ChimeraX commands (.cxc) that place a marker at each C-alpha (Angstrom):
marker #1 position 143.50,115.63,246.76 radius 0.5
marker #1 position 143.39,113.54,249.88 radius 0.5
marker #1 position 146.48,115.00,251.51 radius 0.5
marker #1 position 147.42,118.60,252.12 radius 0.5
marker #1 position 151.08,118.19,251.13 radius 0.5
marker #1 position 151.47,117.19,247.53 radius 0.5
marker #1 position 154.87,117.75,245.91 radius 0.5
marker #1 position 153.58,120.42,243.55 radius 0.5
marker #1 position 152.09,122.48,246.39 radius 0.5
marker #1 position 155.34,122.66,248.37 radius 0.5
marker #1 position 157.28,123.40,245.20 radius 0.5
marker #1 position 154.89,126.14,244.16 radius 0.5
marker #1 position 155.04,127.63,247.67 radius 0.5
marker #1 position 158.82,127.60,247.40 radius 0.5
marker #1 position 158.69,129.39,244.04 radius 0.5
marker #1 position 156.14,131.91,245.34 radius 0.5
marker #1 position 158.17,132.88,248.41 radius 0.5
marker #1 position 161.37,133.17,246.34 radius 0.5
marker #1 position 159.53,135.56,244.01 radius 0.5
marker #1 position 158.33,137.55,247.03 radius 0.5
marker #1 position 161.92,137.86,248.31 radius 0.5
marker #1 position 163.19,138.82,244.84 radius 0.5
marker #1 position 160.51,141.48,244.56 radius 0.5
marker #1 position 161.51,142.92,247.92 radius 0.5
marker #1 position 165.22,142.83,247.02 radius 0.5
marker #1 position 164.45,144.87,243.91 radius 0.5
marker #1 position 162.21,147.30,245.82 radius 0.5
marker #1 position 164.10,147.73,249.10 radius 0.5
marker #1 position 167.75,146.76,248.55 radius 0.5
marker #1 position 168.53,147.54,244.91 radius 0.5
marker #1 position 166.19,150.54,244.71 radius 0.5
marker #1 position 166.00,150.13,240.97 radius 0.5
marker #1 position 163.64,152.15,238.82 radius 0.5
marker #1 position 161.15,150.58,236.44 radius 0.5
marker #1 position 162.43,147.04,236.04 radius 0.5
marker #1 position 160.86,144.47,233.67 radius 0.5
marker #1 position 161.78,141.64,236.04 radius 0.5
marker #1 position 159.88,143.32,238.85 radius 0.5
marker #1 position 156.97,143.99,236.47 radius 0.5
marker #1 position 156.67,140.28,235.70 radius 0.5
marker #1 position 157.03,139.19,239.34 radius 0.5
marker #1 position 154.59,141.70,240.81 radius 0.5
marker #1 position 152.01,140.81,238.18 radius 0.5
marker #1 position 151.26,137.51,239.93 radius 0.5
marker #1 position 153.48,136.65,242.93 radius 0.5
marker #1 position 151.12,137.69,245.75 radius 0.5
marker #1 position 147.97,136.37,244.00 radius 0.5
marker #1 position 149.84,133.06,243.58 radius 0.5
marker #1 position 150.86,133.11,247.25 radius 0.5
marker #1 position 147.26,133.75,248.32 radius 0.5
marker #1 position 145.88,131.12,245.94 radius 0.5
marker #1 position 148.22,128.52,247.48 radius 0.5
marker #1 position 147.24,129.66,250.98 radius 0.5
marker #1 position 143.65,128.77,250.11 radius 0.5
marker #1 position 144.61,125.59,248.26 radius 0.5
marker #1 position 146.12,123.96,251.37 radius 0.5
marker #1 position 142.88,124.31,253.35 radius 0.5
marker #1 position 140.94,121.06,253.30 radius 0.5
marker #1 position 138.04,122.29,255.44 radius 0.5
marker #1 position 137.40,125.58,257.28 radius 0.5
marker #1 position 138.42,125.52,260.92 radius 0.5
marker #1 position 135.95,126.32,263.68 radius 0.5
marker #1 position 136.06,126.53,267.47 radius 0.5
marker #1 position 139.41,125.83,269.13 radius 0.5
marker #1 position 141.07,124.89,265.85 radius 0.5
marker #1 position 140.14,128.26,264.36 radius 0.5
marker #1 position 141.36,130.09,267.47 radius 0.5
marker #1 position 144.64,128.16,267.37 radius 0.5
marker #1 position 145.20,128.99,263.70 radius 0.5
marker #1 position 144.28,132.63,264.30 radius 0.5
marker #1 position 146.86,132.90,267.09 radius 0.5
marker #1 position 149.51,131.15,264.97 radius 0.5
marker #1 position 149.13,133.93,262.42 radius 0.5
marker #1 position 148.56,136.81,264.82 radius 0.5
marker #1 position 151.56,136.00,267.05 radius 0.5
marker #1 position 154.29,136.46,264.39 radius 0.5
marker #1 position 152.36,139.41,262.97 radius 0.5
marker #1 position 152.53,141.23,266.32 radius 0.5
marker #1 position 155.76,139.88,267.83 radius 0.5
marker #1 position 158.02,139.82,264.79 radius 0.5
marker #1 position 156.27,142.66,262.98 radius 0.5
marker #1 position 156.52,145.06,265.92 radius 0.5
marker #1 position 160.11,143.96,266.58 radius 0.5
marker #1 position 161.00,144.86,262.99 radius 0.5
marker #1 position 159.16,148.14,263.40 radius 0.5
marker #1 position 161.27,148.81,266.50 radius 0.5
marker #1 position 164.48,147.96,264.62 radius 0.5
marker #1 position 163.78,150.58,261.96 radius 0.5
marker #1 position 162.90,153.15,264.65 radius 0.5
marker #1 position 159.31,153.65,263.58 radius 0.5
marker #1 position 156.26,154.26,265.76 radius 0.5
marker #1 position 153.64,151.65,266.64 radius 0.5
marker #1 position 150.96,153.91,265.21 radius 0.5
marker #1 position 152.64,154.01,261.81 radius 0.5
marker #1 position 152.82,150.20,261.86 radius 0.5
marker #1 position 149.10,149.71,262.46 radius 0.5
marker #1 position 147.77,152.71,260.53 radius 0.5
marker #1 position 149.47,151.71,257.29 radius 0.5
marker #1 position 147.74,148.99,255.27 radius 0.5
marker #1 position 151.02,147.25,254.47 radius 0.5
marker #1 position 152.01,146.94,258.15 radius 0.5
marker #1 position 155.70,147.20,257.19 radius 0.5
marker #1 position 155.23,144.11,255.03 radius 0.5
marker #1 position 153.52,141.94,257.67 radius 0.5
marker #1 position 150.00,142.59,256.39 radius 0.5
marker #1 position 149.79,139.09,254.86 radius 0.5
marker #1 position 149.59,137.39,258.27 radius 0.5
marker #1 position 146.77,139.63,259.47 radius 0.5
marker #1 position 144.84,139.36,256.20 radius 0.5
marker #1 position 145.20,135.57,256.13 radius 0.5
marker #1 position 143.95,135.34,259.74 radius 0.5
marker #1 position 140.81,137.29,258.77 radius 0.5
marker #1 position 140.32,135.10,255.70 radius 0.5
marker #1 position 140.22,132.03,257.95 radius 0.5
marker #1 position 137.38,133.65,259.89 radius 0.5
marker #1 position 135.51,134.41,256.65 radius 0.5
marker #1 position 135.68,130.74,255.66 radius 0.5
marker #1 position 133.51,129.82,258.63 radius 0.5
marker #1 position 130.55,131.05,256.56 radius 0.5
marker #1 position 131.10,128.17,254.13 radius 0.5
marker #1 position 130.22,125.74,256.93 radius 0.5
marker #1 position 126.56,126.73,256.49 radius 0.5
marker #1 position 124.71,123.54,255.57 radius 0.5
marker #1 position 122.66,123.36,252.41 radius 0.5
marker #1 position 121.50,120.71,249.92 radius 0.5
marker #1 position 124.72,119.10,248.66 radius 0.5
marker #1 position 124.08,119.66,244.95 radius 0.5
marker #1 position 123.79,123.40,245.60 radius 0.5
marker #1 position 126.86,123.63,247.86 radius 0.5
marker #1 position 129.15,125.01,245.14 radius 0.5
marker #1 position 126.61,127.68,244.19 radius 0.5
marker #1 position 126.27,128.56,247.87 radius 0.5
marker #1 position 130.04,128.87,248.27 radius 0.5
marker #1 position 130.35,131.04,245.16 radius 0.5
marker #1 position 127.61,133.37,246.42 radius 0.5
marker #1 position 129.38,133.68,249.78 radius 0.5
marker #1 position 132.73,134.42,248.10 radius 0.5
marker #1 position 131.27,137.05,245.76 radius 0.5
marker #1 position 129.25,138.67,248.58 radius 0.5
marker #1 position 132.36,139.00,250.75 radius 0.5
marker #1 position 134.30,140.41,247.78 radius 0.5
marker #1 position 131.64,143.06,247.16 radius 0.5
marker #1 position 131.58,143.92,250.88 radius 0.5
marker #1 position 135.38,144.25,251.03 radius 0.5
marker #1 position 135.45,146.40,247.89 radius 0.5
marker #1 position 132.81,148.68,249.38 radius 0.5
marker #1 position 134.72,149.00,252.64 radius 0.5
marker #1 position 138.01,149.63,250.81 radius 0.5
marker #1 position 136.48,152.68,249.13 radius 0.5
marker #1 position 135.59,154.06,252.54 radius 0.5
marker #1 position 139.16,153.74,253.81 radius 0.5
marker #1 position 140.97,157.04,254.16 radius 0.5
marker #1 position 144.70,157.67,254.43 radius 0.5
marker #1 position 144.89,155.21,257.34 radius 0.5
marker #1 position 144.07,151.58,256.60 radius 0.5
marker #1 position 144.15,150.05,260.09 radius 0.5
marker #1 position 142.68,146.71,258.98 radius 0.5
marker #1 position 144.42,146.39,255.58 radius 0.5
marker #1 position 141.02,146.40,253.88 radius 0.5
marker #1 position 142.40,147.41,250.48 radius 0.5
marker #1 position 144.82,144.49,250.34 radius 0.5
marker #1 position 142.17,142.21,251.79 radius 0.5
marker #1 position 139.75,143.09,249.00 radius 0.5
marker #1 position 142.35,142.89,246.23 radius 0.5
marker #1 position 143.51,139.38,247.10 radius 0.5
marker #1 position 140.38,137.74,248.51 radius 0.5
marker #1 position 139.25,136.14,245.23 radius 0.5
marker #1 position 142.62,134.44,244.69 radius 0.5
marker #1 position 142.62,132.96,248.20 radius 0.5
marker #1 position 138.99,131.90,247.91 radius 0.5
marker #1 position 139.51,130.40,244.46 radius 0.5
marker #1 position 142.34,128.29,245.88 radius 0.5
marker #1 position 140.03,127.15,248.67 radius 0.5
marker #1 position 137.26,126.21,246.20 radius 0.5
marker #1 position 139.72,124.38,243.93 radius 0.5
marker #1 position 140.76,122.29,246.92 radius 0.5
marker #1 position 137.23,121.72,248.22 radius 0.5
marker #1 position 135.75,120.66,244.87 radius 0.5
marker #1 position 138.75,118.78,243.43 radius 0.5
marker #1 position 139.40,121.46,240.85 radius 0.5
marker #1 position 142.95,120.21,240.34 radius 0.5
marker #1 position 141.65,116.97,238.81 radius 0.5
marker #1 position 139.42,119.07,236.54 radius 0.5
marker #1 position 142.33,121.31,235.52 radius 0.5
marker #1 position 144.60,118.38,234.60 radius 0.5
marker #1 position 142.12,117.39,231.89 radius 0.5
marker #1 position 141.83,120.92,230.45 radius 0.5
marker #1 position 144.94,121.20,228.29 radius 0.5
marker #1 position 143.16,123.78,226.12 radius 0.5
marker #1 position 142.84,126.10,229.14 radius 0.5
marker #1 position 146.56,125.79,229.78 radius 0.5
marker #1 position 147.31,126.56,226.12 radius 0.5
marker #1 position 145.08,129.66,226.14 radius 0.5
marker #1 position 146.70,130.92,229.35 radius 0.5
marker #1 position 150.20,130.28,227.98 radius 0.5
marker #1 position 149.51,132.14,224.73 radius 0.5
marker #1 position 147.71,135.06,226.35 radius 0.5
marker #1 position 149.98,135.79,229.35 radius 0.5
marker #1 position 152.62,137.91,227.57 radius 0.5
marker #1 position 150.11,140.09,225.62 radius 0.5
marker #1 position 148.05,140.54,228.78 radius 0.5
marker #1 position 151.19,141.45,230.75 radius 0.5
marker #1 position 152.10,144.12,228.19 radius 0.5
marker #1 position 148.59,145.60,228.41 radius 0.5
marker #1 position 148.80,145.40,232.23 radius 0.5
marker #1 position 152.15,147.23,232.23 radius 0.5
marker #1 position 150.69,149.97,230.04 radius 0.5
marker #1 position 147.74,150.23,232.47 radius 0.5
marker #1 position 145.29,149.28,229.72 radius 0.5
marker #1 position 143.75,146.51,231.83 radius 0.5
marker #1 position 142.99,148.59,234.90 radius 0.5
marker #1 position 139.49,147.19,235.39 radius 0.5
marker #1 position 140.43,143.63,234.39 radius 0.5
marker #1 position 143.89,143.40,235.98 radius 0.5
marker #1 position 142.92,140.17,237.78 radius 0.5
marker #1 position 143.14,138.30,234.47 radius 0.5
marker #1 position 146.95,138.61,234.37 radius 0.5
marker #1 position 147.73,136.79,237.65 radius 0.5
marker #1 position 144.97,134.28,236.91 radius 0.5
marker #1 position 146.65,133.22,233.66 radius 0.5
marker #1 position 150.03,132.96,235.42 radius 0.5
marker #1 position 148.49,130.82,238.19 radius 0.5
marker #1 position 146.91,128.46,235.64 radius 0.5
marker #1 position 150.23,128.09,233.77 radius 0.5
marker #1 position 152.30,127.42,236.88 radius 0.5
marker #1 position 149.72,125.15,238.49 radius 0.5
marker #1 position 149.44,123.04,235.36 radius 0.5
marker #1 position 153.24,122.72,234.92 radius 0.5
marker #1 position 153.86,121.87,238.56 radius 0.5
marker #1 position 151.02,119.34,238.66 radius 0.5
marker #1 position 152.48,117.68,235.56 radius 0.5
marker #1 position 155.86,117.50,237.36 radius 0.5
marker #1 position 154.34,116.27,240.63 radius 0.5
marker #1 position 155.85,112.76,240.50 radius 0.5
marker #1 position 159.12,113.85,238.92 radius 0.5
marker #1 position 162.17,114.92,240.89 radius 0.5
marker #1 position 165.20,117.13,240.31 radius 0.5
marker #1 position 167.60,119.04,242.53 radius 0.5
marker #1 position 165.82,122.31,241.79 radius 0.5
marker #1 position 162.40,120.82,242.57 radius 0.5
marker #1 position 163.70,119.29,245.80 radius 0.5
marker #1 position 165.13,122.68,246.79 radius 0.5
marker #1 position 161.82,124.42,246.00 radius 0.5
marker #1 position 159.91,121.86,248.09 radius 0.5
marker #1 position 162.29,122.33,251.03 radius 0.5
marker #1 position 161.99,126.10,250.83 radius 0.5
marker #1 position 158.21,125.76,250.40 radius 0.5
marker #1 position 157.93,124.08,253.78 radius 0.5
marker #1 position 159.58,127.08,255.45 radius 0.5
marker #1 position 157.58,129.92,253.90 radius 0.5
marker #1 position 156.44,131.37,257.24 radius 0.5
marker #1 position 160.01,131.72,258.53 radius 0.5
marker #1 position 161.15,133.26,255.25 radius 0.5
marker #1 position 158.27,135.69,255.16 radius 0.5
marker #1 position 158.66,137.01,258.70 radius 0.5
marker #1 position 162.47,137.14,258.90 radius 0.5
marker #1 position 163.65,138.20,255.43 radius 0.5
marker #1 position 162.78,141.85,256.12 radius 0.5
marker #1 position 165.48,141.95,258.80 radius 0.5
marker #1 position 168.12,140.58,256.41 radius 0.5
marker #1 position 167.14,143.04,253.68 radius 0.5
marker #1 position 167.90,145.89,256.09 radius 0.5
marker #1 position 171.61,145.02,255.89 radius 0.5
marker #1 position 171.64,144.53,252.11 radius 0.5
marker #1 position 171.86,147.86,250.33 radius 0.5
marker #1 position 173.00,147.60,246.72 radius 0.5
marker #1 position 171.27,150.38,244.70 radius 0.5
marker #1 position 174.37,150.89,242.51 radius 0.5
marker #1 position 174.15,147.26,241.35 radius 0.5
marker #1 position 170.44,147.63,240.70 radius 0.5
marker #1 position 170.97,150.72,238.55 radius 0.5
marker #1 position 173.82,149.00,236.68 radius 0.5
marker #1 position 171.55,146.08,235.75 radius 0.5
marker #1 position 168.91,148.48,234.43 radius 0.5
marker #1 position 171.38,150.70,232.51 radius 0.5
marker #1 position 173.09,147.72,230.86 radius 0.5
marker #1 position 169.84,145.75,230.38 radius 0.5
marker #1 position 171.72,142.67,231.56 radius 0.5
marker #1 position 168.55,141.01,232.77 radius 0.5
marker #1 position 169.73,137.41,232.37 radius 0.5
marker #1 position 172.63,138.01,234.75 radius 0.5
marker #1 position 170.29,139.93,237.06 radius 0.5
marker #1 position 167.83,137.02,237.24 radius 0.5
marker #1 position 170.66,134.61,238.14 radius 0.5
marker #1 position 171.99,137.00,240.79 radius 0.5
marker #1 position 168.53,137.57,242.29 radius 0.5
marker #1 position 167.71,133.85,242.39 radius 0.5
marker #1 position 170.97,133.00,244.17 radius 0.5
marker #1 position 170.63,135.87,246.65 radius 0.5
marker #1 position 166.97,135.07,247.41 radius 0.5
marker #1 position 167.77,131.39,247.99 radius 0.5
marker #1 position 170.60,132.33,250.38 radius 0.5
marker #1 position 168.25,134.69,252.26 radius 0.5
marker #1 position 165.54,132.01,252.37 radius 0.5
marker #1 position 167.94,129.41,253.78 radius 0.5
marker #1 position 169.15,131.88,256.42 radius 0.5
marker #1 position 165.54,132.60,257.46 radius 0.5
marker #1 position 164.72,128.90,257.76 radius 0.5
marker #1 position 167.81,128.43,259.97 radius 0.5
marker #1 position 166.68,131.33,262.17 radius 0.5
marker #1 position 163.23,129.77,262.50 radius 0.5
marker #1 position 164.63,126.34,263.39 radius 0.5
marker #1 position 166.90,127.89,266.01 radius 0.5
marker #1 position 163.96,129.70,267.63 radius 0.5
marker #1 position 161.91,126.48,267.67 radius 0.5
marker #1 position 164.58,124.85,269.85 radius 0.5
marker #1 position 163.07,126.88,272.69 radius 0.5
marker #1 position 159.50,125.88,273.63 radius 0.5
marker #1 position 158.94,129.30,275.22 radius 0.5
marker #1 position 160.07,131.23,272.15 radius 0.5
marker #1 position 158.01,128.91,269.95 radius 0.5
marker #1 position 154.90,129.88,271.91 radius 0.5
marker #1 position 155.72,133.59,271.81 radius 0.5
marker #1 position 156.84,133.90,268.18 radius 0.5
marker #1 position 154.61,131.30,266.54 radius 0.5
marker #1 position 151.62,131.26,268.89 radius 0.5
marker #1 position 151.90,127.51,269.44 radius 0.5
marker #1 position 149.58,127.19,272.41 radius 0.5
marker #1 position 147.69,124.03,273.39 radius 0.5
marker #1 position 144.03,124.50,274.30 radius 0.5
marker link #1:1,2 radius 0.2
marker link #1:2,3 radius 0.2
marker link #1:3,4 radius 0.2
marker link #1:4,5 radius 0.2
marker link #1:5,6 radius 0.2
marker link #1:6,7 radius 0.2
marker link #1:7,8 radius 0.2
marker link #1:8,9 radius 0.2
marker link #1:9,10 radius 0.2
marker link #1:10,11 radius 0.2
marker link #1:11,12 radius 0.2
marker link #1:12,13 radius 0.2
marker link #1:13,14 radius 0.2
marker link #1:14,15 radius 0.2
marker link #1:15,16 radius 0.2
marker link #1:16,17 radius 0.2
marker link #1:17,18 radius 0.2
marker link #1:18,19 radius 0.2
marker link #1:19,20 radius 0.2
marker link #1:20,21 radius 0.2
marker link #1:21,22 radius 0.2
marker link #1:22,23 radius 0.2
marker link #1:23,24 radius 0.2
marker link #1:24,25 radius 0.2
marker link #1:25,26 radius 0.2
marker link #1:26,27 radius 0.2
marker link #1:27,28 radius 0.2
marker link #1:28,29 radius 0.2
marker link #1:29,30 radius 0.2
marker link #1:30,31 radius 0.2
marker link #1:31,32 radius 0.2
marker link #1:32,33 radius 0.2
marker link #1:33,34 radius 0.2
marker link #1:34,35 radius 0.2
marker link #1:35,36 radius 0.2
marker link #1:36,37 radius 0.2
marker link #1:37,38 radius 0.2
marker link #1:38,39 radius 0.2
marker link #1:39,40 radius 0.2
marker link #1:40,41 radius 0.2
marker link #1:41,42 radius 0.2
marker link #1:42,43 radius 0.2
marker link #1:43,44 radius 0.2
marker link #1:44,45 radius 0.2
marker link #1:45,46 radius 0.2
marker link #1:46,47 radius 0.2
marker link #1:47,48 radius 0.2
marker link #1:48,49 radius 0.2
marker link #1:49,50 radius 0.2
marker link #1:50,51 radius 0.2
marker link #1:51,52 radius 0.2
marker link #1:52,53 radius 0.2
marker link #1:53,54 radius 0.2
marker link #1:54,55 radius 0.2
marker link #1:55,56 radius 0.2
marker link #1:56,57 radius 0.2
marker link #1:57,58 radius 0.2
marker link #1:58,59 radius 0.2
marker link #1:59,60 radius 0.2
marker link #1:60,61 radius 0.2
marker link #1:61,62 radius 0.2
marker link #1:62,63 radius 0.2
marker link #1:63,64 radius 0.2
marker link #1:64,65 radius 0.2
marker link #1:65,66 radius 0.2
marker link #1:66,67 radius 0.2
marker link #1:67,68 radius 0.2
marker link #1:68,69 radius 0.2
marker link #1:69,70 radius 0.2
marker link #1:70,71 radius 0.2
marker link #1:71,72 radius 0.2
marker link #1:72,73 radius 0.2
marker link #1:73,74 radius 0.2
marker link #1:74,75 radius 0.2
marker link #1:75,76 radius 0.2
marker link #1:76,77 radius 0.2
marker link #1:77,78 radius 0.2
marker link #1:78,79 radius 0.2
marker link #1:79,80 radius 0.2
marker link #1:80,81 radius 0.2
marker link #1:81,82 radius 0.2
marker link #1:82,83 radius 0.2
marker link #1:83,84 radius 0.2
marker link #1:84,85 radius 0.2
marker link #1:85,86 radius 0.2
marker link #1:86,87 radius 0.2
marker link #1:87,88 radius 0.2
marker link #1:88,89 radius 0.2
marker link #1:89,90 radius 0.2
marker link #1:90,91 radius 0.2
marker link #1:91,92 radius 0.2
marker link #1:92,93 radius 0.2
marker link #1:93,94 radius 0.2
marker link #1:94,95 radius 0.2
marker link #1:95,96 radius 0.2
marker link #1:96,97 radius 0.2
marker link #1:97,98 radius 0.2
marker link #1:98,99 radius 0.2
marker link #1:99,100 radius 0.2
marker link #1:100,101 radius 0.2
marker link #1:101,102 radius 0.2
marker link #1:102,103 radius 0.2
marker link #1:103,104 radius 0.2
marker link #1:104,105 radius 0.2
marker link #1:105,106 radius 0.2
marker link #1:106,107 radius 0.2
marker link #1:107,108 radius 0.2
marker link #1:108,109 radius 0.2
marker link #1:109,110 radius 0.2
marker link #1:110,111 radius 0.2
marker link #1:111,112 radius 0.2
marker link #1:112,113 radius 0.2
marker link #1:113,114 radius 0.2
marker link #1:114,115 radius 0.2
marker link #1:115,116 radius 0.2
marker link #1:116,117 radius 0.2
marker link #1:117,118 radius 0.2
marker link #1:118,119 radius 0.2
marker link #1:119,120 radius 0.2
marker link #1:120,121 radius 0.2
marker link #1:121,122 radius 0.2
marker link #1:122,123 radius 0.2
marker link #1:123,124 radius 0.2
marker link #1:124,125 radius 0.2
marker link #1:125,126 radius 0.2
marker link #1:126,127 radius 0.2
marker link #1:127,128 radius 0.2
marker link #1:128,129 radius 0.2
marker link #1:129,130 radius 0.2
marker link #1:130,131 radius 0.2
marker link #1:131,132 radius 0.2
marker link #1:132,133 radius 0.2
marker link #1:133,134 radius 0.2
marker link #1:134,135 radius 0.2
marker link #1:135,136 radius 0.2
marker link #1:136,137 radius 0.2
marker link #1:137,138 radius 0.2
marker link #1:138,139 radius 0.2
marker link #1:139,140 radius 0.2
marker link #1:140,141 radius 0.2
marker link #1:141,142 radius 0.2
marker link #1:142,143 radius 0.2
marker link #1:143,144 radius 0.2
marker link #1:144,145 radius 0.2
marker link #1:145,146 radius 0.2
marker link #1:146,147 radius 0.2
marker link #1:147,148 radius 0.2
marker link #1:148,149 radius 0.2
marker link #1:149,150 radius 0.2
marker link #1:150,151 radius 0.2
marker link #1:151,152 radius 0.2
marker link #1:152,153 radius 0.2
marker link #1:153,154 radius 0.2
marker link #1:154,155 radius 0.2
marker link #1:155,156 radius 0.2
marker link #1:156,157 radius 0.2
marker link #1:157,158 radius 0.2
marker link #1:158,159 radius 0.2
marker link #1:159,160 radius 0.2
marker link #1:160,161 radius 0.2
marker link #1:161,162 radius 0.2
marker link #1:162,163 radius 0.2
marker link #1:163,164 radius 0.2
marker link #1:164,165 radius 0.2
marker link #1:165,166 radius 0.2
marker link #1:166,167 radius 0.2
marker link #1:167,168 radius 0.2
marker link #1:168,169 radius 0.2
marker link #1:169,170 radius 0.2
marker link #1:170,171 radius 0.2
marker link #1:171,172 radius 0.2
marker link #1:172,173 radius 0.2
marker link #1:173,174 radius 0.2
marker link #1:174,175 radius 0.2
marker link #1:175,176 radius 0.2
marker link #1:176,177 radius 0.2
marker link #1:177,178 radius 0.2
marker link #1:178,179 radius 0.2
marker link #1:179,180 radius 0.2
marker link #1:180,181 radius 0.2
marker link #1:181,182 radius 0.2
marker link #1:182,183 radius 0.2
marker link #1:183,184 radius 0.2
marker link #1:184,185 radius 0.2
marker link #1:185,186 radius 0.2
marker link #1:186,187 radius 0.2
marker link #1:187,188 radius 0.2
marker link #1:188,189 radius 0.2
marker link #1:189,190 radius 0.2
marker link #1:190,191 radius 0.2
marker link #1:191,192 radius 0.2
marker link #1:192,193 radius 0.2
marker link #1:193,194 radius 0.2
marker link #1:194,195 radius 0.2
marker link #1:195,196 radius 0.2
marker link #1:196,197 radius 0.2
marker link #1:197,198 radius 0.2
marker link #1:198,199 radius 0.2
marker link #1:199,200 radius 0.2
marker link #1:200,201 radius 0.2
marker link #1:201,202 radius 0.2
marker link #1:202,203 radius 0.2
marker link #1:203,204 radius 0.2
marker link #1:204,205 radius 0.2
marker link #1:205,206 radius 0.2
marker link #1:206,207 radius 0.2
marker link #1:207,208 radius 0.2
marker link #1:208,209 radius 0.2
marker link #1:209,210 radius 0.2
marker link #1:210,211 radius 0.2
marker link #1:211,212 radius 0.2
marker link #1:212,213 radius 0.2
marker link #1:213,214 radius 0.2
marker link #1:214,215 radius 0.2
marker link #1:215,216 radius 0.2
marker link #1:216,217 radius 0.2
marker link #1:217,218 radius 0.2
marker link #1:218,219 radius 0.2
marker link #1:219,220 radius 0.2
marker link #1:220,221 radius 0.2
marker link #1:221,222 radius 0.2
marker link #1:222,223 radius 0.2
marker link #1:223,224 radius 0.2
marker link #1:224,225 radius 0.2
marker link #1:225,226 radius 0.2
marker link #1:226,227 radius 0.2
marker link #1:227,228 radius 0.2
marker link #1:228,229 radius 0.2
marker link #1:229,230 radius 0.2
marker link #1:230,231 radius 0.2
marker link #1:231,232 radius 0.2
marker link #1:232,233 radius 0.2
marker link #1:233,234 radius 0.2
marker link #1:234,235 radius 0.2
marker link #1:235,236 radius 0.2
marker link #1:236,237 radius 0.2
marker link #1:237,238 radius 0.2
marker link #1:238,239 radius 0.2
marker link #1:239,240 radius 0.2
marker link #1:240,241 radius 0.2
marker link #1:241,242 radius 0.2
marker link #1:242,243 radius 0.2
marker link #1:243,244 radius 0.2
marker link #1:244,245 radius 0.2
marker link #1:245,246 radius 0.2
marker link #1:246,247 radius 0.2
marker link #1:247,248 radius 0.2
marker link #1:248,249 radius 0.2
marker link #1:249,250 radius 0.2
marker link #1:250,251 radius 0.2
marker link #1:251,252 radius 0.2
marker link #1:252,253 radius 0.2
marker link #1:253,254 radius 0.2
marker link #1:254,255 radius 0.2
marker link #1:255,256 radius 0.2
marker link #1:256,257 radius 0.2
marker link #1:257,258 radius 0.2
marker link #1:258,259 radius 0.2
marker link #1:259,260 radius 0.2
marker link #1:260,261 radius 0.2
marker link #1:261,262 radius 0.2
marker link #1:262,263 radius 0.2
marker link #1:263,264 radius 0.2
marker link #1:264,265 radius 0.2
marker link #1:265,266 radius 0.2
marker link #1:266,267 radius 0.2
marker link #1:267,268 radius 0.2
marker link #1:268,269 radius 0.2
marker link #1:269,270 radius 0.2
marker link #1:270,271 radius 0.2
marker link #1:271,272 radius 0.2
marker link #1:272,273 radius 0.2
marker link #1:273,274 radius 0.2
marker link #1:274,275 radius 0.2
marker link #1:275,276 radius 0.2
marker link #1:276,277 radius 0.2
marker link #1:277,278 radius 0.2
marker link #1:278,279 radius 0.2
marker link #1:279,280 radius 0.2
marker link #1:280,281 radius 0.2
marker link #1:281,282 radius 0.2
marker link #1:282,283 radius 0.2
marker link #1:283,284 radius 0.2
marker link #1:284,285 radius 0.2
marker link #1:285,286 radius 0.2
marker link #1:286,287 radius 0.2
marker link #1:287,288 radius 0.2
marker link #1:288,289 radius 0.2
marker link #1:289,290 radius 0.2
marker link #1:290,291 radius 0.2
marker link #1:291,292 radius 0.2
marker link #1:292,293 radius 0.2
marker link #1:293,294 radius 0.2
marker link #1:294,295 radius 0.2
marker link #1:295,296 radius 0.2
marker link #1:296,297 radius 0.2
marker link #1:297,298 radius 0.2
marker link #1:298,299 radius 0.2
marker link #1:299,300 radius 0.2
marker link #1:300,301 radius 0.2
marker link #1:301,302 radius 0.2
marker link #1:302,303 radius 0.2
marker link #1:303,304 radius 0.2
marker link #1:304,305 radius 0.2
marker link #1:305,306 radius 0.2
marker link #1:306,307 radius 0.2
marker link #1:307,308 radius 0.2
marker link #1:308,309 radius 0.2
marker link #1:309,310 radius 0.2
marker link #1:310,311 radius 0.2
marker link #1:311,312 radius 0.2
marker link #1:312,313 radius 0.2
marker link #1:313,314 radius 0.2
marker link #1:314,315 radius 0.2
marker link #1:315,316 radius 0.2
marker link #1:316,317 radius 0.2
marker link #1:317,318 radius 0.2
marker link #1:318,319 radius 0.2
marker link #1:319,320 radius 0.2
view
């Protein structure tokens, strides 16, 4: 992996953000009850998103590059996140005290993850570098888990989410750093095992049987999707081109889709889909609606970027 942007990465990012939007449509706009579509999506969509966020990192940033990246994540978190909070007439305290940060937690958590990666810059004998990186990743995971248990009703730093998703992000980073994609392409047996085991594991996950081993479910889904998309890397179709285009605008989609969902309120339709069990039609409807929302968000982002001042304010694009 000599370049950050391979076709399969952009396509997977496009799929991941569409799944995020679909999940939020189901949760916020359709207000449906227990929905099997949402069960499948929530079983892996954020772990996949975090895995890809780590996969695109070639080397940890330090110094001015780290500061620039931190600001590029912190700016939309504060500017757009607080603007959304204002639009729904909520208090600033409720925004910061809640671990989910009205949905904008991902930007803050990712910014902290970038800081954590600085530890992997510690020099050591090359043949032990992977062992060193694994020890660092596990140590940070244990620390985050410990801190998450100390968090009370207010999670100002989103520690719980940080601890739950750290291993997926860090695994993506290690896969990139140690050419794990090339290794995976040769392991067809691993793909087969993941493909066979995903549905049974998902059923156990849904019945809360895998409480202590819930990470296995998203891991199998990530292996399946990664393998399929790598296999399709040099192949093209209209759907794959659309996913790649959407995948390049994930930040805009993530930060702006919450505003659009505020004007989409269709709980009756959500209940109708559940009562009739017309899940095939529901999947088609959700895919079309999420793609429309994604395109609208990308257009909003491109319009904002026409102004250098707004680009600096919203996206933290500051030259040092």
